[in-house]
C-alpha positions, 0 to 999 in steps of 0.5 A, a space after each residue: 425714912 431718913 433722907 437721903 439714905 438708900 431707902 430714900 434714893 430707891 423711892 427718889 429714883 422710882 419717882 422719878 423714872 415713872 415720872 418722866 418715863 424710860 426711853 426705848 433705849 432702856 427698854 431693852 438691856 445694852 449689854 447681854 450676858 448667857 447667865 442673865 441678871 446674875 451675870 450681869 451683877 457678877 461682872 460688876 467687879 466693884 462687888 466682892 463675891 458676898 455682895 453679889 451674891 446679896 444684890 441678886 438675891 435682892 434683886 429677883 426677890 418678892 420684895 425687889 422695889 425695881 420693875 424687872 425692865 428697869 433693874 435689867 436696864 440699871 445693872 447692864 448700865 452699872 457693867 457699861 459705865 465701869 466697861 468703859 471707864 476701865 478702858 480709859 485707864 490707858 488714856 491715863 497710863 498715857 499722861 503719867 509716862 509724859 510727867 517728867 523728864 523723859 529719865 525713868 522718873 519714878 511715880 514720887 518724882 512725877 508727883 512733885 514736877 505735877 504739884 510744882 505746876 499746880 502750885 506755880 502754873 496754875 496758881 492758887 485762883 486757877 486750882 479754886 476755878 478747877 476744882 468745883 463741879 456742879 451736880 448736874 455735871 456729874 449726870 452729864 458726864 455718865 450720859 454723855 461720856 459713858 452713855 447711861 440711859 433713863 434708868 441708871 441716870 435716873 437712880 444715879 441723880 439721887 446717888 448723886 444727892 446722897 454724895 452731896 449730903 453724905 454726913 446726912 446720911 450717917 453712914 460710914 466711909 464709902 472708900 476702899 484704899 488709902 488714897 480714895 479714903 482720903 479723898 473722900 474725907 475732903 470731897 464737900 459739897 457747897 451750894 456756891 461752887 457745888 463738889 469741892 476740895 475743902 481746904 485746898 485753896 484758902 483766903 487769908 487776910 494780910 494788914 499793911 500797918 504803914 503809915 497807920 492806915 489798916 489796909 487790909 487785903 485777902 490773898 489766895 493760899 493753897 494748902 499744899 497737903 490737901 492738894 497732896 490727897 488730890 494728886 496721890 488719888 489723882 495717880 491712883 487713875 492709872 490703875 492697875 485696878 478701877 477701885 481699890 478691893 476690901 477685904 474678902 468677907 466670903 466665908 467659902 474663901 473660893 475668891 480669895 485671889 480674885 484679880 479683876 479690876 474694880 473695887 469693892 461693895 462688901 456691904 453686908 448681905 443682910 443690908 441688901 435683903 429682907 430677912 425671912 419673917 423680918 418685918 423691918 424691910 431693907 433694899 439695894 445699897 448704893 455704896 459702889 455707885 457713890 465711888 462710882 460718883 467720886 471717881 467721875 468727879 476726880 477724873 473731870 478734875 484730872 482731865 482739867 489738869 491733864 489739859 492745861 498740863 499738855 498746852 504748856 508742854 
Protein backbone atom coordinates (compact mmCIF):
# COMPACT_ATOMS: atom_id res chain seq x y z
CA UNK A 1 0.00 0.00 0.00
CA UNK A 2 1.23 3.59 -0.62
CA UNK A 3 2.84 5.06 2.47
CA UNK A 4 0.76 7.62 4.37
CA UNK A 5 -2.46 6.63 2.58
CA UNK A 6 -5.64 6.01 4.59
CA UNK A 7 -5.04 2.25 4.46
CA UNK A 8 -1.53 2.86 5.81
CA UNK A 9 -3.04 4.92 8.66
CA UNK A 10 -5.40 2.06 9.55
CA UNK A 11 -2.56 -0.46 9.65
CA UNK A 12 -0.32 1.82 11.73
CA UNK A 13 -3.08 2.65 14.21
CA UNK A 14 -4.02 -1.01 14.67
CA UNK A 15 -0.40 -2.04 15.18
CA UNK A 16 0.36 0.78 17.65
CA UNK A 17 -2.89 0.25 19.55
CA UNK A 18 -2.34 -3.50 19.82
CA UNK A 19 1.29 -3.07 20.84
CA UNK A 20 0.54 -0.36 23.36
CA UNK A 21 -2.68 -1.74 24.78
CA UNK A 22 -5.81 0.21 25.67
CA UNK A 23 -6.41 2.15 28.84
CA UNK A 24 -9.34 1.34 31.07
CA UNK A 25 -11.36 4.37 30.00
CA UNK A 26 -11.04 3.42 26.33
CA UNK A 27 -12.86 0.16 26.96
CA UNK A 28 -15.96 2.20 27.72
CA UNK A 29 -16.91 5.03 25.35
CA UNK A 30 -16.85 8.38 27.10
CA UNK A 31 -20.12 9.43 25.45
CA UNK A 32 -23.42 7.61 25.20
CA UNK A 33 -25.94 7.99 22.41
CA UNK A 34 -29.34 6.27 22.52
CA UNK A 35 -28.97 5.43 18.82
CA UNK A 36 -25.67 3.64 19.43
CA UNK A 37 -22.80 3.88 16.95
CA UNK A 38 -25.01 5.34 14.22
CA UNK A 39 -26.00 8.13 16.59
CA UNK A 40 -22.37 8.89 17.43
CA UNK A 41 -21.39 9.00 13.75
CA UNK A 42 -24.35 11.24 12.94
CA UNK A 43 -23.28 13.57 15.76
CA UNK A 44 -19.98 14.30 14.02
CA UNK A 45 -21.05 17.30 11.99
CA UNK A 46 -17.84 17.18 9.93
CA UNK A 47 -19.62 14.49 7.95
CA UNK A 48 -22.25 15.19 5.33
CA UNK A 49 -25.15 12.75 5.13
CA UNK A 50 -23.66 10.50 2.46
CA UNK A 51 -20.27 10.39 4.15
CA UNK A 52 -21.82 9.64 7.55
CA UNK A 53 -23.87 6.79 6.10
CA UNK A 54 -20.81 5.42 4.34
CA UNK A 55 -18.76 5.60 7.54
CA UNK A 56 -21.48 3.72 9.41
CA UNK A 57 -21.73 1.04 6.73
CA UNK A 58 -17.96 0.65 6.74
CA UNK A 59 -17.84 0.48 10.55
CA UNK A 60 -20.41 -2.29 10.90
CA UNK A 61 -19.40 -4.31 7.84
CA UNK A 62 -17.55 -7.59 8.20
CA UNK A 63 -14.55 -5.98 6.50
CA UNK A 64 -14.24 -3.18 9.10
CA UNK A 65 -10.60 -3.01 10.29
CA UNK A 66 -11.48 -1.88 13.82
CA UNK A 67 -12.20 -4.13 16.80
CA UNK A 68 -15.65 -3.11 18.14
CA UNK A 69 -14.38 -1.60 21.40
CA UNK A 70 -11.70 0.43 19.60
CA UNK A 71 -14.20 1.53 16.94
CA UNK A 72 -16.72 2.79 19.50
CA UNK A 73 -14.03 4.59 21.49
CA UNK A 74 -12.73 6.33 18.35
CA UNK A 75 -16.16 7.64 17.41
CA UNK A 76 -16.97 8.69 20.97
CA UNK A 77 -13.78 10.75 21.09
CA UNK A 78 -14.44 12.26 17.67
CA UNK A 79 -17.71 13.60 19.04
CA UNK A 80 -16.12 14.74 22.32
CA UNK A 81 -13.20 16.56 20.69
CA UNK A 82 -15.47 18.44 18.31
CA UNK A 83 -17.86 19.33 21.13
CA UNK A 84 -15.03 20.83 23.19
CA UNK A 85 -13.61 22.67 20.18
CA UNK A 86 -17.00 24.21 19.45
CA UNK A 87 -17.29 25.44 23.04
CA UNK A 88 -13.93 27.21 22.65
CA UNK A 89 -15.23 29.25 19.74
CA UNK A 90 -16.77 31.66 22.26
CA UNK A 91 -13.27 32.43 23.60
CA UNK A 92 -12.03 33.34 20.12
CA UNK A 93 -15.10 35.49 19.59
CA UNK A 94 -14.39 37.29 22.88
CA UNK A 95 -10.84 38.04 21.76
CA UNK A 96 -12.04 39.26 18.38
CA UNK A 97 -14.36 41.70 20.12
CA UNK A 98 -11.38 43.01 22.13
CA UNK A 99 -9.36 43.94 19.05
CA UNK A 100 -9.63 47.56 17.98
CA UNK A 101 -10.63 50.78 19.64
CA UNK A 102 -14.07 49.69 20.73
CA UNK A 103 -15.69 51.99 18.18
CA UNK A 104 -17.46 49.29 16.23
CA UNK A 105 -14.48 48.39 14.05
CA UNK A 106 -15.38 45.95 11.29
CA UNK A 107 -13.64 42.65 10.67
CA UNK A 108 -11.43 44.17 7.98
CA UNK A 109 -10.16 46.83 10.38
CA UNK A 110 -9.52 44.24 13.09
CA UNK A 111 -7.44 42.18 10.67
CA UNK A 112 -5.39 45.29 9.84
CA UNK A 113 -4.79 45.95 13.55
CA UNK A 114 -3.61 42.38 14.14
CA UNK A 115 -1.43 42.53 11.05
CA UNK A 116 0.23 45.71 12.26
CA UNK A 117 0.75 44.12 15.68
CA UNK A 118 2.38 41.05 14.12
CA UNK A 119 4.68 43.10 11.90
CA UNK A 120 5.80 45.71 14.41
CA UNK A 121 5.50 44.29 17.92
CA UNK A 122 6.17 40.63 17.20
CA UNK A 123 8.41 41.29 14.17
CA UNK A 124 9.86 38.66 11.83
CA UNK A 125 11.94 36.86 14.45
CA UNK A 126 9.00 36.61 16.82
CA UNK A 127 6.71 35.27 14.10
CA UNK A 128 9.24 32.66 13.04
CA UNK A 129 9.37 31.36 16.61
CA UNK A 130 5.59 31.27 16.87
CA UNK A 131 4.91 29.46 13.60
CA UNK A 132 6.52 26.18 14.55
CA UNK A 133 4.83 23.13 16.04
CA UNK A 134 6.26 19.67 16.63
CA UNK A 135 4.14 16.64 15.72
CA UNK A 136 4.12 15.52 19.35
CA UNK A 137 2.54 18.82 20.40
CA UNK A 138 -0.54 18.07 18.29
CA UNK A 139 -1.22 14.76 20.02
CA UNK A 140 -0.35 16.32 23.40
CA UNK A 141 -3.08 18.93 22.81
CA UNK A 142 -5.54 16.20 21.90
CA UNK A 143 -4.77 14.36 25.11
CA UNK A 144 -4.37 17.24 27.57
CA UNK A 145 -6.75 19.86 26.20
CA UNK A 146 -9.44 17.69 24.64
CA UNK A 147 -9.11 14.53 26.78
CA UNK A 148 -8.75 12.10 23.88
CA UNK A 149 -8.14 8.53 25.03
CA UNK A 150 -5.65 6.05 23.65
CA UNK A 151 -7.70 4.53 20.80
CA UNK A 152 -8.43 7.86 19.12
CA UNK A 153 -5.03 9.20 20.15
CA UNK A 154 -3.36 6.28 18.38
CA UNK A 155 -5.38 6.94 15.24
CA UNK A 156 -4.52 10.63 15.37
CA UNK A 157 -0.80 9.88 15.73
CA UNK A 158 -1.02 8.19 12.33
CA UNK A 159 -3.15 11.04 10.95
CA UNK A 160 -0.61 13.63 12.12
CA UNK A 161 2.04 11.74 10.14
CA UNK A 162 -0.33 11.79 7.16
CA UNK A 163 -0.65 15.57 7.41
CA UNK A 164 3.12 15.97 7.77
CA UNK A 165 3.65 13.93 4.59
CA UNK A 166 0.44 14.89 2.81
CA UNK A 167 2.05 15.48 -0.58
CA UNK A 168 3.11 11.83 -0.67
CA UNK A 169 -0.50 10.63 -0.40
CA UNK A 170 -1.40 12.25 -3.76
CA UNK A 171 -4.81 13.10 -2.28
CA UNK A 172 -6.75 16.16 -3.33
CA UNK A 173 -7.08 19.16 -0.99
CA UNK A 174 -8.99 18.21 2.17
CA UNK A 175 -10.24 21.66 3.11
CA UNK A 176 -13.54 23.42 2.53
CA UNK A 177 -13.92 27.18 2.40
CA UNK A 178 -11.44 29.70 1.03
CA UNK A 179 -9.62 30.44 4.31
CA UNK A 180 -9.11 26.78 5.17
CA UNK A 181 -7.97 25.89 1.65
CA UNK A 182 -5.43 28.73 1.53
CA UNK A 183 -4.01 27.74 4.92
CA UNK A 184 -3.68 24.11 3.86
CA UNK A 185 -1.67 25.23 0.83
CA UNK A 186 0.94 27.05 2.92
CA UNK A 187 1.07 24.60 5.84
CA UNK A 188 4.24 22.53 5.52
CA UNK A 189 6.32 20.21 7.64
CA UNK A 190 10.08 20.12 7.97
CA UNK A 191 12.36 18.23 10.31
CA UNK A 192 13.80 21.41 11.83
CA UNK A 193 10.68 23.36 12.79
CA UNK A 194 7.95 20.74 12.60
CA UNK A 195 4.73 22.19 11.17
CA UNK A 196 5.41 25.65 9.75
CA UNK A 197 3.79 28.21 7.46
CA UNK A 198 5.84 28.14 4.31
CA UNK A 199 7.29 31.49 3.32
CA UNK A 200 5.77 33.63 6.07
CA UNK A 201 9.29 34.69 7.15
CA UNK A 202 12.28 34.51 4.83
CA UNK A 203 15.97 35.30 5.05
CA UNK A 204 17.11 38.22 2.91
CA UNK A 205 20.81 38.79 2.29
CA UNK A 206 22.05 42.36 2.46
CA UNK A 207 25.32 43.38 0.84
CA UNK A 208 27.36 46.34 2.06
CA UNK A 209 29.94 47.32 -0.57
CA UNK A 210 31.29 50.43 1.20
CA UNK A 211 35.09 50.73 1.05
CA UNK A 212 35.17 47.88 -1.46
CA UNK A 213 34.51 45.41 1.36
CA UNK A 214 31.69 42.97 0.91
CA UNK A 215 29.83 42.47 4.18
CA UNK A 216 26.94 40.08 3.78
CA UNK A 217 24.44 39.65 6.59
CA UNK A 218 21.03 38.06 6.75
CA UNK A 219 17.89 39.90 7.75
CA UNK A 220 14.41 38.51 8.18
CA UNK A 221 11.47 39.67 6.10
CA UNK A 222 7.75 39.03 6.63
CA UNK A 223 5.72 37.99 3.61
CA UNK A 224 2.58 40.07 4.05
CA UNK A 225 0.50 37.98 1.63
CA UNK A 226 1.18 34.79 3.59
CA UNK A 227 0.52 36.61 6.87
CA UNK A 228 -2.85 37.68 5.42
CA UNK A 229 -3.66 34.01 4.78
CA UNK A 230 -3.00 33.15 8.41
CA UNK A 231 -4.97 36.11 9.79
CA UNK A 232 -7.96 35.25 7.61
CA UNK A 233 -7.83 31.71 8.99
CA UNK A 234 -7.49 33.06 12.51
CA UNK A 235 -10.60 35.16 12.01
CA UNK A 236 -12.51 32.02 10.95
CA UNK A 237 -11.98 30.58 14.45
CA UNK A 238 -14.84 32.75 15.75
CA UNK A 239 -17.36 30.73 13.73
CA UNK A 240 -20.21 30.46 13.15
CA UNK A 241 -19.12 26.93 12.18
CA UNK A 242 -16.24 24.86 13.44
CA UNK A 243 -15.37 23.93 9.85
CA UNK A 244 -16.95 24.92 6.56
CA UNK A 245 -19.34 22.60 4.78
CA UNK A 246 -18.79 21.40 1.26
CA UNK A 247 -21.60 21.01 -1.26
CA UNK A 248 -24.12 18.35 -0.35
CA UNK A 249 -23.74 15.05 -2.15
CA UNK A 250 -27.03 13.65 -0.90
CA UNK A 251 -29.34 12.64 -3.71
CA UNK A 252 -32.34 12.79 -1.44
CA UNK A 253 -31.77 16.46 -0.58
CA UNK A 254 -33.19 15.93 2.91
CA UNK A 255 -30.39 17.79 4.66
CA UNK A 256 -29.82 20.65 2.28
CA UNK A 257 -30.76 23.13 4.99
CA UNK A 258 -28.67 21.57 7.76
CA UNK A 259 -27.29 24.42 9.87
CA UNK A 260 -25.24 22.51 12.45
CA UNK A 261 -21.76 23.71 13.33
CA UNK A 262 -19.40 21.61 11.33
CA UNK A 263 -17.48 21.09 8.18
CA UNK A 264 -17.73 18.64 5.37
CA UNK A 265 -16.08 15.36 4.83
CA UNK A 266 -18.02 14.52 1.72
CA UNK A 267 -15.82 11.64 0.63
CA UNK A 268 -17.51 9.31 -1.78
CA UNK A 269 -19.22 6.45 -0.03
CA UNK A 270 -17.39 4.06 -2.33
CA UNK A 271 -14.10 5.18 -0.78
CA UNK A 272 -15.15 3.82 2.61
CA UNK A 273 -16.95 0.55 1.95
CA UNK A 274 -16.17 -2.65 0.13
CA UNK A 275 -18.39 -3.19 -2.87
CA UNK A 276 -20.05 -6.54 -2.93
CA UNK A 277 -18.16 -8.88 -5.22
CA UNK A 278 -15.25 -6.46 -5.56
CA UNK A 279 -11.74 -7.73 -5.00
CA UNK A 280 -10.46 -4.26 -4.15
CA UNK A 281 -10.84 -3.48 -0.45
CA UNK A 282 -11.15 0.05 0.77
CA UNK A 283 -11.27 1.36 4.31
CA UNK A 284 -12.20 4.41 6.34
CA UNK A 285 -11.46 7.94 5.21
CA UNK A 286 -9.45 10.15 7.58
CA UNK A 287 -10.19 13.36 5.75
CA UNK A 288 -12.18 14.90 8.60
CA UNK A 289 -9.47 13.90 11.10
CA UNK A 290 -6.82 15.62 8.98
CA UNK A 291 -8.94 18.76 9.00
CA UNK A 292 -9.10 18.58 12.79
CA UNK A 293 -5.30 18.23 12.97
CA UNK A 294 -4.84 21.38 10.88
CA UNK A 295 -7.41 23.18 13.03
CA UNK A 296 -5.48 22.24 16.18
CA UNK A 297 -2.28 23.61 14.63
CA UNK A 298 -4.07 26.85 13.67
CA UNK A 299 -5.44 27.24 17.20
CA UNK A 300 -2.02 26.59 18.74
CA UNK A 301 -0.53 29.48 16.75
CA UNK A 302 -3.54 31.74 17.25
CA UNK A 303 -3.40 31.17 21.03
CA UNK A 304 0.18 32.41 21.15
CA UNK A 305 -0.63 35.57 19.21
CA UNK A 306 -3.68 36.20 21.41
CA UNK A 307 -1.60 35.82 24.55
CA UNK A 308 1.09 38.21 23.31
CA UNK A 309 -1.50 40.73 22.09
CA UNK A 310 -3.17 40.79 25.50
CA UNK A 311 0.16 41.14 27.28
CA UNK A 312 0.79 44.40 25.46
CA UNK A 313 -2.63 45.90 26.06
